C-alpha positions as CSV (number, residue, x, y, z in Angstrom):
1,M,17.5,-4.2,27.7
2,H,18.3,-7.8,26.7
3,R,15.8,-10.1,25.1
4,I,16.5,-13.7,24.1
5,V,15.3,-14.6,20.6
6,I,15.1,-18.1,19.3
7,S,15.3,-18.2,15.6
8,L,16.0,-20.6,12.7
9,A,18.9,-19.4,10.6
10,G,20.4,-20.7,7.4
11,T,19.6,-24.4,7.1
12,A,17.8,-26.0,10.0
13,A,20.2,-24.8,12.7
14,L,19.0,-23.4,16.0
15,A,20.4,-20.0,16.9
16,V,19.9,-18.4,20.3
17,T,20.6,-14.7,19.9
18,A,21.0,-12.1,22.6
19,T,19.4,-9.0,21.0
20,A,20.2,-5.3,21.5
21,C,22.6,-4.9,24.5
22,S,22.4,-1.8,26.5
23,G,23.0,-0.3,29.9
24,T,19.3,0.4,30.3
25,E,19.1,-2.7,32.5
26,R,20.8,-0.8,35.3
27,S,18.8,2.4,35.2
28,T,16.6,1.0,37.9
29,G,19.2,-1.4,39.3
30,L,17.3,-4.4,37.8
31,T,18.5,-6.9,35.3
32,A,16.3,-7.6,32.3
33,A,15.2,-10.9,33.8
34,E,14.1,-9.1,37.0
35,A,12.4,-6.4,35.1
36,G,10.2,-8.8,33.0
37,P,10.1,-12.1,31.2
38,A,12.2,-12.8,28.1
39,T,10.6,-12.4,24.7
40,H,10.7,-15.4,22.5
41,A,9.9,-15.6,18.7
42,T,10.5,-18.1,16.0
43,Q,11.4,-17.0,12.5
44,V,12.6,-19.0,9.5
45,T,15.2,-17.3,7.4
46,R,17.1,-18.5,4.3
47,E,20.7,-18.0,3.4
48,A,21.6,-14.8,1.6
49,P,21.2,-15.4,-2.1
50,A,24.3,-16.7,-3.8
51,A,23.7,-14.3,-6.6
52,Q,24.9,-11.5,-4.3
53,A,28.5,-12.2,-5.1
54,A,31.2,-10.1,-3.5
55,P,33.7,-8.2,-5.7
56,A,37.1,-9.8,-5.9
57,A,38.5,-9.5,-2.4
58,Q,41.9,-7.9,-1.8
59,A,44.3,-9.6,0.5
60,L,43.8,-8.4,4.0
61,S,46.6,-6.7,6.0
62,K,46.8,-6.9,9.7
63,L,45.3,-3.8,11.3
64,H,46.6,-1.9,14.3
65,A,45.3,1.0,16.4
66,T,46.8,4.5,17.1
67,A,45.8,7.1,19.7
68,K,43.6,8.7,17.0
69,D,42.2,5.8,14.8
70,A,40.8,2.5,15.9
71,F,41.8,0.6,12.8
72,V,44.8,1.4,10.7
73,L,46.6,-0.3,7.8
74,P,50.3,-1.0,7.9
75,N,50.8,2.0,5.5
76,G,49.2,4.3,8.0
77,K,45.8,4.7,6.3
78,A,42.8,4.6,8.6
79,V,40.1,2.1,7.9
80,R,36.6,3.1,9.1
81,L,35.4,-0.4,10.0
82,N,31.7,-0.7,9.6
83,G,29.2,-3.6,9.2
84,P,26.8,-5.7,11.2
85,N,27.0,-7.8,14.3
86,L,26.5,-11.5,13.4
87,Q,26.3,-14.7,15.4
88,P,28.5,-17.5,13.8
89,I,27.8,-20.3,16.3
90,W,24.1,-21.4,16.0
91,D,24.4,-24.7,18.0
92,K,27.5,-25.7,19.9
93,N,27.0,-29.3,18.7
94,S,26.5,-28.4,15.0
95,S,28.9,-27.0,12.3
96,D,26.0,-25.2,10.6
97,T,26.8,-21.5,10.2
98,W,26.5,-18.7,7.6
99,K,27.5,-19.7,4.1
100,Q,30.1,-17.9,2.1
101,A,27.3,-16.2,0.2
102,T,26.3,-14.3,3.4
103,Y,29.8,-12.8,3.8
104,N,30.0,-12.1,0.1
105,A,26.7,-10.2,0.3
106,I,27.9,-8.2,3.3
107,K,31.0,-7.2,1.4
108,A,29.1,-6.4,-1.8
109,K,26.8,-4.1,0.2
110,G,29.8,-2.0,0.9
111,F,30.7,-3.1,4.5
112,K,34.2,-3.6,5.7
113,G,33.8,-6.0,8.6
114,V,31.6,-7.9,11.0
115,R,31.5,-8.2,14.8
116,M,31.1,-11.9,15.6
117,V,29.0,-12.5,18.8
118,L,30.3,-15.5,20.8
119,F,29.0,-17.2,23.9
120,W,31.6,-18.6,26.3
121,D,29.6,-21.6,27.3
122,D,29.6,-22.9,23.7
123,F,33.4,-23.2,23.9
124,E,34.2,-24.2,27.5
125,P,31.1,-26.0,29.0
126,R,33.4,-27.5,31.7
127,K,36.5,-26.0,33.2
128,G,39.4,-26.6,30.8
129,V,37.4,-28.8,28.5
130,W,37.2,-27.3,25.0
131,N,34.4,-27.9,22.6
132,E,36.3,-28.4,19.3
133,K,33.1,-28.3,17.3
134,A,32.5,-24.7,18.3
135,F,36.1,-23.7,17.5
136,K,35.9,-25.5,14.2
137,T,32.7,-23.6,13.3
138,L,34.3,-20.3,14.3
139,S,37.4,-21.1,12.2
140,T,35.0,-21.7,9.2
141,A,33.3,-18.4,9.8
142,L,36.6,-16.5,10.0
143,A,37.8,-18.2,6.9
144,R,34.7,-17.2,5.0
145,A,34.9,-13.6,6.2
146,K,38.5,-13.4,5.1
147,A,37.6,-14.9,1.7
148,A,35.1,-12.2,1.2
149,G,37.6,-9.5,2.2
150,L,35.9,-8.7,5.6
151,Y,37.7,-7.9,8.8
152,V,36.4,-9.5,12.1
153,V,36.0,-8.2,15.6
154,L,35.5,-11.1,18.0
155,D,32.9,-10.3,20.7
156,C,34.6,-13.0,22.8
157,V,32.4,-13.2,26.0
158,H,29.0,-11.8,25.2
159,L,27.5,-10.9,28.6
160,Y,23.8,-10.4,29.1
161,G,20.9,-11.5,31.2
162,K,20.7,-12.9,34.7
163,P,22.6,-13.3,37.0
164,E,24.5,-10.1,36.5
165,G,25.2,-10.7,32.8
166,Q,26.0,-14.4,33.2
167,S,23.2,-16.1,31.2
168,R,25.8,-17.6,28.8
169,V,28.7,-17.8,31.2
170,P,29.4,-21.5,32.0
171,T,27.8,-22.4,35.3
172,W,31.1,-23.5,36.8
173,A,32.7,-20.1,36.0
174,R,30.1,-17.7,37.5
175,K,31.1,-15.1,40.1
176,A,29.3,-12.1,41.6
177,D,29.1,-10.5,38.2
178,G,30.0,-11.2,34.6
179,M,33.1,-9.1,34.5
180,G,34.4,-10.8,37.7
181,A,33.7,-14.2,36.1
182,V,35.8,-13.4,33.0
183,A,38.7,-11.9,35.1
184,A,38.7,-14.9,37.4
185,N,37.9,-17.8,35.1
186,G,37.8,-16.7,31.5
187,L,41.4,-15.9,30.8
188,R,42.2,-19.4,29.5
189,F,39.3,-19.1,27.0
190,L,40.5,-15.7,25.8
191,Q,44.0,-17.2,25.4
192,Q,42.6,-20.0,23.4
193,L,41.1,-17.5,21.0
194,A,44.4,-15.6,20.8
195,T,46.5,-18.7,20.3
196,R,44.2,-20.1,17.5
197,Y,43.4,-16.9,15.6
198,G,45.8,-14.2,16.6
199,K,47.9,-14.5,13.4
200,N,44.9,-14.4,11.1
201,P,45.1,-11.1,9.2
202,A,41.2,-10.9,9.1
203,L,41.1,-10.6,12.9
204,A,40.9,-6.9,13.5
205,A,40.4,-7.0,17.2
206,Y,39.3,-8.9,20.3
207,D,36.4,-7.3,22.2
208,P,36.9,-9.6,25.2
209,V,33.9,-8.6,27.4
210,N,30.6,-7.3,26.1
211,E,29.2,-4.7,28.4
212,P,31.0,-5.6,31.6
213,Y,28.5,-6.0,34.4
214,R,29.3,-4.4,37.8
215,W,26.7,-3.0,40.2
216,P,27.1,-0.8,42.1
217,V,29.1,0.9,39.3
218,D,32.9,0.7,40.0
219,H,34.9,1.8,37.0
220,K,38.2,1.4,38.7
221,S,37.6,-2.3,39.5
222,V,36.4,-2.9,36.0
223,L,39.5,-1.4,34.5
224,A,41.6,-3.4,37.0
225,D,40.0,-6.5,35.6
226,Y,40.7,-5.3,32.1
227,T,44.4,-5.2,33.1
228,K,44.3,-8.9,33.8
229,I,42.4,-9.6,30.6
230,V,44.7,-7.5,28.4
231,N,47.8,-9.1,29.9
232,A,46.4,-12.6,29.4
233,I,45.7,-12.0,25.7
234,R,49.0,-10.2,25.2
235,A,50.8,-13.3,26.6
236,K,49.6,-15.2,23.5
237,D,49.1,-12.4,20.9
238,S,51.3,-9.3,21.1
239,K,49.8,-7.4,18.1
240,T,46.1,-7.7,17.6
241,T,44.0,-4.8,18.8
242,I,42.0,-5.2,22.1
243,V,38.8,-3.4,22.7
244,L,37.8,-2.0,26.1
245,E,34.1,-1.2,26.9
246,P,32.5,0.7,29.7
247,T,30.0,-0.8,32.1
248,Y,26.5,-1.4,30.6
249,G,27.4,-0.3,27.1
250,D,27.9,3.5,27.3
251,A,28.6,4.5,30.9
252,K,30.5,7.7,31.5
253,V,33.9,6.7,32.9
254,P,36.0,9.4,34.6
255,V,39.5,9.7,33.4
256,S,40.7,9.2,37.0
257,A,39.4,5.6,36.9
258,F,42.2,4.7,34.4
259,T,44.7,4.8,37.2
260,S,43.8,1.2,37.8
261,F,44.4,0.2,34.2
262,K,48.0,-0.9,34.1
263,P,48.6,-3.5,31.4
264,A,52.2,-4.5,30.6
265,K,51.7,-3.0,27.1
266,R,49.4,-0.1,26.5
267,T,49.4,-0.2,22.7
268,N,46.8,-1.3,20.1
269,L,43.8,-0.5,22.4
270,V,40.4,0.8,21.5
271,W,37.6,2.3,23.5
272,S,34.2,1.1,22.3
273,I,30.6,2.0,23.3
274,H,27.2,0.7,22.4
275,D,25.2,3.7,21.3
276,Y,21.4,3.4,21.4
277,Y,20.8,6.9,22.8
278,V,17.9,8.7,21.2
279,G,18.7,12.2,22.4
280,N,15.8,12.6,24.8
281,A,17.7,13.8,27.9
282,G,20.5,16.3,27.0
283,A,23.9,14.6,27.1
284,G,22.1,11.4,28.2
285,Y,23.7,10.2,31.4
286,D,22.0,9.5,34.8
287,R,23.3,10.3,38.3
288,N,25.3,7.0,38.2
289,G,26.9,8.0,34.9
290,I,24.9,5.2,33.1
291,G,23.2,6.1,29.7
292,T,19.6,7.2,30.3
293,S,16.7,5.0,29.5
294,P,14.5,4.2,27.7
295,N,16.6,4.0,24.7
296,A,16.5,2.3,21.3
297,S,17.9,-1.0,22.6
298,D,14.5,-2.1,23.7
299,G,13.3,-2.3,20.1
300,K,10.4,0.0,20.8
301,T,11.7,3.4,21.9
302,G,11.7,5.9,19.0
303,Y,13.6,8.9,17.9
304,K,12.6,12.5,17.4
305,P,14.8,14.3,14.9
306,A,14.5,17.5,17.0
307,N,16.8,15.8,19.5
308,K,19.6,15.4,16.9
309,A,22.0,17.8,18.7
310,N,21.9,15.6,21.8
311,L,23.2,12.6,20.0
312,A,26.5,14.5,19.5
313,K,26.5,15.7,23.1
314,H,26.3,12.1,24.3
315,L,29.0,10.9,22.0
316,N,31.3,13.8,22.7
317,V,31.5,12.8,26.4
318,Q,33.0,9.5,25.3
319,I,35.3,11.1,22.7
320,A,36.6,13.6,25.2
321,M,37.4,10.9,27.8
322,A,39.0,8.6,25.3
323,K,41.2,11.4,23.9
324,S,42.3,12.2,27.5
325,V,43.6,8.6,27.9
326,K,44.9,8.4,24.3
327,L,42.4,5.8,23.1
328,P,40.5,5.9,19.7
329,I,36.8,5.1,19.6
330,W,34.8,2.5,17.7
331,I,31.0,1.9,18.1
332,G,30.5,-1.8,18.7
333,E,26.7,-1.7,18.6
334,F,24.0,0.7,17.6
335,G,20.5,0.2,16.3
336,I,16.8,0.9,16.5
337,G,13.7,-1.3,16.3
338,A,12.1,-1.7,12.9
339,R,8.7,-0.2,14.0
340,A,10.1,2.5,16.3
341,A,9.1,6.1,15.4
342,G,11.8,7.9,13.6
343,H,13.6,4.7,12.6
344,D,15.0,5.9,9.3
345,Q,16.1,9.3,10.5
346,F,17.7,7.8,13.5
347,I,19.9,5.7,11.3
348,K,20.7,8.6,9.0
349,D,21.6,11.0,11.9
350,K,23.7,8.4,13.8
351,V,25.7,7.4,10.7
352,A,26.2,11.0,9.7
353,L,27.5,11.8,13.2
354,Y,29.9,8.8,13.2
355,K,31.2,9.7,9.8
356,S,31.7,13.3,10.8
357,K,33.9,12.1,13.7
358,G,35.8,9.6,11.6
359,I,34.4,6.7,13.7
360,G,33.6,3.2,12.6
361,Y,30.5,1.4,13.8
362,S,28.6,-1.9,13.8
363,W,24.8,-2.3,13.5
364,W,22.9,-4.7,15.9
365,E,22.4,-7.0,14.0
366,Y,22.5,-8.7,10.6
367,Q,19.7,-11.2,11.4
368,D,17.5,-10.9,14.4
369,G,15.0,-13.7,14.9
370,S,12.3,-11.3,16.1
371,G,13.0,-9.0,13.2
372,A,13.2,-5.9,15.4
373,F,16.8,-5.1,14.4
374,S,17.4,-7.4,11.5
375,M,19.1,-5.9,8.4
376,I,17.7,-8.7,6.1
377,N,14.3,-10.0,5.2
378,A,13.1,-13.6,5.6
379,N,14.4,-14.5,2.1
380,G,17.9,-13.1,2.8
381,S,17.5,-9.9,0.8
382,W,18.5,-6.6,2.4
383,K,16.0,-4.2,3.9
384,P,16.0,-0.9,2.0
385,W,17.4,1.1,4.9
386,A,20.5,-1.1,5.2
387,T,22.2,1.0,2.6
388,W,22.1,4.0,5.0
389,V,24.1,2.0,7.6
390,R,27.0,1.6,5.1
């Protein structure tokens, strides 16, 4: 379930962060806003200490995807891309963002990349009017990640909240649901990203729509919209990998639904889920094929190590489907609240599972204003368990 956290990050910049995204919002047919009020917290954090210098970064080569591996070097060697989610734009009218030291620290910790969470309304507040300040800040963030030797997955349109995932969709662009808004009005924005950043070797992938909203669930129409999205990006960037997500983070999508996915080029594509499942209900899907709730995305639900085998059952459903349609898998989000029962073992068991499958993953998130999912302390130092995410 989504919560909005207002935090102070880095210098004095204001960051509005959408925390832990998950399909739990649809287990009852309610959005988070309908289910209850948003949670607000204020926390002051300092930049990651400059002393945490990264090792000398190697020049990055453009990655591609195969039917087996989500991220592959030109020489054919697979890269298990792992690291945190991170929000680079704190204020659409400010250039304040994470310093080079942050990216150096992430690299020095042993991570290979970051998933950058973007909000569409920061970039295109009015139809066809671009906020160059936001693009400049994003350019700075990408340059710093590249300098540290980190790859970047762009979470281009981060859907969450009400109405139907459109809390940060520009008002002028809203439709019946967030996925519809992107397919109808967001293609120009996605093409702007592709035109400006597609040749950057640090850009590992576009993740164009975070948790595409559509209720009642209609996987075929979601994949038909993905056809429009992929074709629009490919018109400006023919090479960079594009990520596809199921509705609400980890919905079970039937192979038959892919008959509506007909992009002009079906190469360099990745299937990505958000995996907050705690193993409390067998394979973990309800009658609508949505991941069961409660789950760890609420920041409170805990984990019982006795349910470990069910974690694999849940993931294997996605692996089997993706294999059938010849797509590799990457975990765009996973996490558990800091005070949730079984926190440490959840991380160890999830990471061990992903590694056993050769799958990369991204933790939600590097810095969370409420602290529920944050990988760092208030002074910028790593929390002890962050090492296990590596």
